[in-house]
Every structure is written in C-alpha cells, then in structure tokens.
C-alpha positions in Angstrom: 54.6 -3.9 7.1 57.7 -1.7 7.3 58.8 1.6 8.6 60.6 3.9 6.2 63.9 3.8 8.0 63.8 0.0 7.8 63.0 0.0 4.0 65.7 2.6 3.5 68.1 0.1 4.9 66.8 -3.1 3.2 66.0 -1.5 -0.2 68.3 -3.5 -2.8 67.8 -0.8 -5.7 69.7 2.3 -6.5 66.9 4.9 -5.6 66.4 8.8 -4.7 63.5 10.2 -2.8 60.6 11.7 -4.4 60.6 15.3 -3.3 56.9 15.7 -2.5 56.5 12.2 -0.9 59.0 11.1 1.9 57.9 7.6 1.5 58.3 7.5 -2.2 61.5 6.7 -4.2 62.7 6.9 -7.8 64.5 3.7 -8.9 66.7 2.8 -11.7 64.7 0.8 -14.3 67.7 -0.3 -16.1 68.8 -2.5 -13.1 67.0 -5.3 -11.2 63.3 -6.0 -12.0 61.6 -4.2 -9.1 58.4 -6.1 -9.9 59.8 -9.4 -9.5 61.8 -9.0 -6.4 60.6 -11.0 -3.2 60.2 -7.8 -1.3 57.6 -6.7 -3.9 55.6 -10.0 -3.4 56.0 -9.6 0.3 54.0 -6.3 0.1 56.8 -4.2 1.3 56.5 -1.6 -1.4 54.2 -0.8 -4.1 55.2 0.6 -7.6 53.4 3.7 -8.5 54.0 6.8 -11.0 55.3 9.7 -8.8 52.6 12.1 -9.6 49.9 9.5 -8.7 51.3 9.5 -5.2 50.0 13.1 -4.7 46.2 12.4 -4.2 46.5 10.1 -1.3 49.1 12.3 0.2 46.9 15.4 0.0 43.8 13.8 1.4 44.0 14.5 5.2 43.2 11.0 6.4 43.2 10.6 10.2 43.4 7.5 12.4 39.8 6.2 13.0 38.4 7.7 10.0 35.9 5.8 7.5 37.4 6.2 4.2 36.3 5.6 0.6 38.5 5.1 -2.4 35.8 5.1 -4.9 37.7 4.2 -8.3 40.5 2.4 -6.6 42.1 -0.1 -9.0 44.9 -1.1 -9.2 45.2 -0.1 -5.5 48.3 2.2 -5.1 46.2 5.0 -3.6 44.4 2.7 -1.3 47.6 1.1 0.3 48.7 4.7 1.1 45.2 5.5 2.6 45.6 2.2 4.6 48.9 3.2 5.8 47.5 6.6 7.1 44.8 4.7 9.0 47.4 2.3 10.5 45.0 -0.4 11.2 42.1 1.9 12.6 38.9 3.1 11.2 37.5 1.4 8.0 38.7 1.5 4.3 36.2 0.7 1.6 38.0 0.4 -1.6 35.9 0.0 -4.9 36.3 -0.3 -8.7 33.5 -0.8 -11.3 35.6 -3.1 -13.5 35.7 -6.7 -12.4 39.0 -7.5 -13.8 40.7 -4.5 -12.2 39.0 -5.2 -8.9 40.9 -8.6 -8.8 44.3 -6.7 -9.4 43.0 -4.2 -6.5 42.2 -7.1 -4.1 45.7 -8.8 -4.8 47.5 -5.5 -4.0 45.7 -4.5 -0.7 46.0 -8.1 0.5 49.6 -8.4 -0.2 50.1 -5.1 1.7 48.4 -6.6 4.8 45.5 -4.2 5.0 43.0 -5.6 7.6 40.5 -2.9 8.3 39.3 -3.4 4.7 36.2 -4.0 2.5 36.8 -4.5 -1.2 33.8 -3.8 -3.5 33.1 -4.2 -7.2 30.1 -1.9 -7.6 28.8 1.1 -9.5 29.2 4.2 -7.5 25.5 4.8 -8.0 24.6 1.8 -6.0 27.3 2.3 -3.4 26.0 5.9 -2.6 22.4 4.5 -2.0 23.8 2.5 0.9 26.3 4.7 2.4 24.8 8.2 2.4 26.8 10.6 4.4 28.9 7.7 5.8 32.6 8.5 5.1 34.8 11.0 6.8 37.2 11.0 3.6 36.5 10.2 -0.1 39.0 9.8 -2.8 38.0 9.9 -6.4 40.8 9.1 -8.9 38.3 9.2 -11.7 38.6 7.2 -15.0 39.8 9.9 -17.7 41.1 10.3 -21.1 44.7 9.9 -19.8 46.3 12.8 -21.6 48.7 13.2 -18.8 50.2 9.8 -19.4 50.6 10.3 -23.2 54.5 10.7 -22.7 54.6 7.5 -20.7 52.4 5.2 -22.8 51.8 6.3 -26.5 49.2 3.6 -26.8 46.8 6.0 -24.9 46.9 8.3 -27.8 44.9 5.9 -29.9 42.6 5.1 -27.0 42.0 8.8 -26.7 41.0 9.1 -30.3 38.3 6.5 -29.8 37.2 7.7 -26.2 38.0 11.4 -25.5 37.2 13.9 -22.7 33.6 14.1 -23.9 33.1 10.4 -23.1 34.6 10.6 -19.8 33.2 13.8 -18.7 29.9 12.4 -18.4 31.2 9.4 -16.3 33.0 11.8 -14.0 30.2 14.1 -13.2 28.1 11.2 -12.2 30.9 9.7 -10.1 31.7 13.0 -8.3 28.0 13.6 -7.3 27.8 10.2 -5.9 31.0 10.7 -4.0 29.7 14.0 -2.4 26.7 12.3 -1.6 28.5 9.6 0.6 30.6 12.3 2.4 29.5 13.3 5.8 29.0 16.9 6.8 32.4 18.4 7.7 34.1 15.5 5.6 36.7 16.0 2.9 36.9 14.6 -0.6 39.7 14.6 -3.1 39.1 14.6 -7.0 41.9 13.7 -9.2 42.5 12.7 -12.9 45.7 12.2 -15.1 44.5 14.3 -17.8 45.0 17.9 -19.0 41.3 18.4 -20.3 39.5 21.2 -18.6 36.2 19.3 -19.6 37.4 16.6 -17.2 39.0 18.6 -14.5 37.7 22.2 -13.6 34.5 21.5 -15.6 33.8 18.4 -13.3 34.4 20.6 -10.2 32.2 23.3 -11.5 29.4 20.8 -12.0 29.7 19.5 -8.5 29.7 22.9 -7.0 26.6 23.9 -9.1 24.7 20.9 -8.1 26.2 20.5 -4.4 26.1 23.9 -2.8 27.2 22.3 0.5 30.6 21.4 -1.2 33.5 24.0 -1.1 37.0 23.8 -2.6 39.6 24.3 -0.1 43.3 25.4 -0.4 46.0 22.8 -1.1 49.4 23.6 0.4 51.5 25.0 -2.5 54.6 22.9 -3.6 57.3 24.0 -6.1 56.0 23.1 -9.5 52.1 23.1 -8.7 50.3 25.1 -11.1 46.9 26.7 -10.1 43.7 25.4 -11.8 42.3 27.0 -15.0 39.8 29.9 -14.2 38.7 30.7 -17.7 35.3 29.2 -17.0 34.9 31.1 -13.8 34.8 34.7 -14.9 33.4 36.0 -11.5 35.6 33.7 -9.5 32.5 32.2 -8.1 34.0 28.8 -7.8 37.5 29.5 -6.7 38.9 27.1 -9.3 42.5 28.5 -8.8 42.5 26.3 -5.6 42.7 23.4 -7.8 46.3 22.1 -8.7 47.6 21.1 -12.0 50.8 19.0 -12.5 52.7 19.3 -15.6 55.7 17.0 -16.6 57.9 20.0 -17.7 57.6 21.6 -14.1 57.7 18.4 -11.9 59.5 15.0 -12.1 56.3 13.0 -12.9 53.5 12.7 -15.4 50.4 15.0 -15.8 47.9 15.2 -13.0 45.0 17.2 -11.7 43.9 17.4 -8.0 41.1 19.3 -6.1 40.4 19.1 -2.4 36.8 19.8 -1.4 35.0 20.0 2.0 31.3 19.6 2.7 29.6 22.2 5.0 29.2 21.5 8.5 25.9 22.3 10.2 27.8 24.1 12.9 27.1 27.2 10.8 23.2 26.7 10.7 21.2 28.2 13.8 24.2 27.9 16.0 23.7 24.2 15.9 26.8 22.0 17.0 27.6 18.9 14.9 29.5 16.0 16.4 30.4 12.6 15.5 30.8 9.8 18.2 31.2 12.5 21.1 29.1 15.3 22.5 30.1 18.7 23.9 27.4 18.0 26.6 27.9 14.6 28.4 24.9 12.4 28.0 24.7 8.8 28.9 25.9 6.3 26.3 22.7 4.3 27.0 19.4 5.3 28.2 16.2 3.2 29.5 13.1 5.5 29.0 9.6 4.7 30.0 6.7 5.9 27.9 3.1 5.0 28.8 4.5 1.9 30.7 6.6 0.9 27.7 10.4 0.7 28.1 12.7 2.1 25.6 16.5 1.1 25.2 18.2 4.1 23.6 21.7 4.3 22.5 23.7 6.5 20.0 26.7 5.8 17.8 27.5 2.3 16.3 28.2 0.8 19.6 26.3 -2.4 18.7 25.2 -4.5 15.6 21.7 -4.7 14.8 21.3 -8.3 16.4 23.1 -7.2 19.4 20.7 -4.2 20.0 17.8 -6.4 19.8 19.4 -8.9 22.2 20.4 -6.3 24.7 16.8 -4.7 24.5 15.3 -8.1 25.4 17.9 -8.5 28.3 16.9 -5.2 29.7 13.3 -6.2 29.3 12.7 -3.2 27.0 9.9 -3.1 24.4 11.9 -1.3 21.8 15.4 0.0 20.8 16.3 3.5 19.5 19.3 3.7 17.4 21.0 6.0 14.9 20.3 5.9 11.0 22.5 3.2 9.7 24.2 3.2 13.3 25.9 6.5 12.2 27.0 8.2 15.3 25.7 11.8 14.7 23.9 14.3 16.9 22.9 17.8 17.0 23.3 20.1 20.1 21.3 23.0 20.2 21.7 25.1 23.5 21.2 22.3 26.2 19.2 20.2 24.0 20.7 17.1 22.3 19.1 15.7 19.2 20.0 12.0 18.9 20.3 11.6 15.2 17.4 10.7 12.9 16.8 6.9 12.9 14.3 4.3 13.8 12.6 2.6 16.7 12.9 -1.1 16.4 10.5 -3.4 18.4 12.2 -6.7 19.2 9.1 -8.5 18.4 8.3 -8.3 14.8 11.3 -5.9 13.9 8.8 -2.9 13.1 10.6 0.2 12.2 9.3 3.5 13.0 10.9 6.6 11.4 11.8 9.0 14.4 14.4 11.0 16.3 14.6 12.1 20.0 15.7 15.1 21.8 17.4 14.7 25.2 17.0 17.6 27.6 20.3 17.7 29.8 18.6 19.9 32.3 15.3 17.6 33.0 17.0 14.3 31.9 14.0 13.6 29.9 13.8 12.4 26.3 11.0 13.3 23.7 10.3 11.4 20.5 9.6 13.1 17.3 8.1 11.9 14.0 10.8 12.3 11.5 8.5 13.6 8.9 6.1 15.9 10.8 8.6 16.8 13.6 5.8 16.6 16.0 6.0 14.7 19.4 4.9 11.1 19.0 4.7 7.8 20.9 6.7 5.3 18.8 4.5 2.4 19.9 1.5 4.0 18.0 1.9 3.4 14.3 
C-alpha cells in the first residue's frame, strides 16, 4: 500500500531502523499508541517483534512464486511474503486455530493482499491436496516460546504445562507435511521462537532423516547470528551449523531459530532437466494428436481451468484432453525427449480419468502415451 520512502515521510512516531530489516523500525512505546493510529487500521504498517521479521526476510520469495505460510497467524510474516510477491503468484496462508485464523484474515485483508487464499486447516489435510505444489514454504512452528520469556513472563507458566516435549511431536509432523508440499528445487524456511534443541535442531534432523531429498543451505551471516548447535551431529552429517540462532543478548530482539532448506532438483538424476512452466526445448503450448482415429487435445502447465479444458476440447472436436497432475506445470527434458508431466487423460463425455503421461519427440514431432504405473506405451481410450 505504501513505499518505504513514503512511510518514512508519513510516520508520526519516533523511530529508528531495524538493522537487519530495512523495512522495519523500532518505535518509542512510551509515546502515541501505535496500534490505535489510523495508519495502522489502514494497513500501512504492521506491528511485529524485530526478530520475528527475520524468517520472511530470509525466505527468497520471487515474483510469480506459489508460496505457503503454513502456521501463519496472526499474519505478520504473511504480509511480508505478500509484499515480496507484489500482487503476483499465489499466497496461501494457513493456521490450524480457528480464533487465530480470524486475526490472520483481518491482518492480510487490511494490508490489501489480493493474490491470497486463507485456510483454517490441519497441515496433514493440506498436504494431501497440494503435494509438491509450492515454490516456497514458510513454517513458523508452534513452540514452547522460551525465546519470548523476557518479553512475556506469562509464557513461563504455559511452558511448565506444555514444554518442548509436547511441541516437538507437533513440529515434526508439520515439517514433514511442509516438505511434502514443496516442489523439487523449492525452498522452505523453518523457524521457532524457542531455545530448545529438541524443537530446533532435532526437528531439522528428523526432517533430514525422513526426507533425504531435503538439504540445509547457507544463510547469509549477519552480526549477532549464532550458528546452530551441532552436539547431536557428531559426524557433521546434517550440517546443523548452517542453522541460525538469535539470542537477545547478541541482537536487539527476542530469541529465535531459523533454518533454510532446499528440496533436491531432478536435474541431478540421469542428466534430466527439470523445468516449471517453460522448456529448454521449444514445444507447442497446445497439441492436437490423433491416435486410432481419436483426437487428443494436449496442453502443459495450468493454462486453463478444468472446465475450460473440457470446453476447448469439445470446440476442437477432440475426444479427450491431456493435462498435468493438478495442472502443475512440470516437465522432464531428457536429451531431445520431453516428458509432459504425469497426469490424467480426461474424456469430455463422462469425465473418465486415465492415469498417464506422454513423451513428445522434438525431432519427429510425435507424442507417445505411457501408463503411469507400468510405463508401457498405451492407448488411453482403452481402459
């Protein structure tokens, strides 16, 4: 809604910049009520603890990305992710708590985010619908809150009732589901506001043990950042020193933990090239293919909705349409052969789904269909 120079000019509060976040400012809490100013209700700024600004800053969101904020309430990180997208791509922001989701919805709405879907779901249910869908995933996991004790001593009593052991099991489930929803080559950031190794490095170790395609990546160092604890990684197998810990006595903020991870890309498998939405060899965006006097309409990417695909196929007098799984724009390029992503054959009459994929030969300009289970050539019209 407003640029940084414009906000600096309009800001009615005494403030100083947050060293690690150019768009963040410290304000004088003894002055005017920042949370009651009209600018706040207009969505020109959001009030957030300085260390909590780091996760959304470190996740390298690019315009056009599909981004998931999995444990998003009350919404501060989602507003920054939306600012990075700048109206492009898609932001899905979720929280399992119904009451907290209402606060999340209010905050993203007042910030003017339009490319948005707000969910109130268990991550396990979401992952079943969005497998390998997102370019970037942020998990600011529910935790025991040890890093916030200095700010709010009421959390100490809550910690006595539900300590690290309780949250560790929750975090391990969430981080696995988050990784499941990340596309190959995508990046995920995991963060907490606790000091407990059980909730921090142990969660990362659990992920790496169960998802060998996930790897920790380096985080650009900043004065005050402390490397992750490596006492559970005697052989340096996991590179846990790539994690970052934030301590209040070293930085002007509360305690935090962050880890940036990347999912392996099939580029490294059999010299195959993985691409999303574009190809390193030009192929038509749409194809009409005849097999046994039956006409196929083939398209890649999410160019159309399901209903549009059916309508276009009928207009082209096609007997069937081939589209990507969940309309996810993915392909494998092996030598001169382009594998249009695993998906379904859909017949306009009856909407019958046949699990298949097709290979396009750029030399002969021919397409061959293969059964997704047997990997044998097939005629999709034959059940």
